Residue, then its C-alpha position, 0 to 999 in steps of 0.5 A: m500499499v502506498n501512502p498518500g502524498v509519498p512519491i513513487t518510482v515505476k520502472l518500464y520494462g522492455n515488454r512495456r509493463l510498468y513495475e512499482p518496486g515499492a509495492t512489488r506489483y505491476v500497475t497500469l497507466s490508469d493506476l498511475q493517472a489516478r494516483m497523479r489525480n490525487g496528488i501523488a508524484v509519479t516518476v517513470r524509469d527505464g528498467a534497463t537504464g534507469a533513465d527518467i522517462t516520465d515525460l515519454v510515458l505519461p500524457p502531458s495533460l497529467l504532468s502540467p495541469s491546464p488552468l483552462s481545463p474544466r472542473r466538474t462540480e456537484h449539484 
């Protein structure tokens, strides 16, 4: 289990699977997107080289929230 607010690092391997060593499990892109929406910082590293590839893997809309993006409101 990951603590809220604690940054996580995920490794991307050649088979395109994302592995979270801290939780010792494979995760999906949707899992990472949900965590980022909840304010948890996510870093994606290449499994072979250790290079930071976050910008290549995660959608830009999640990496830098736009001030113009619409917000849902409850009625």
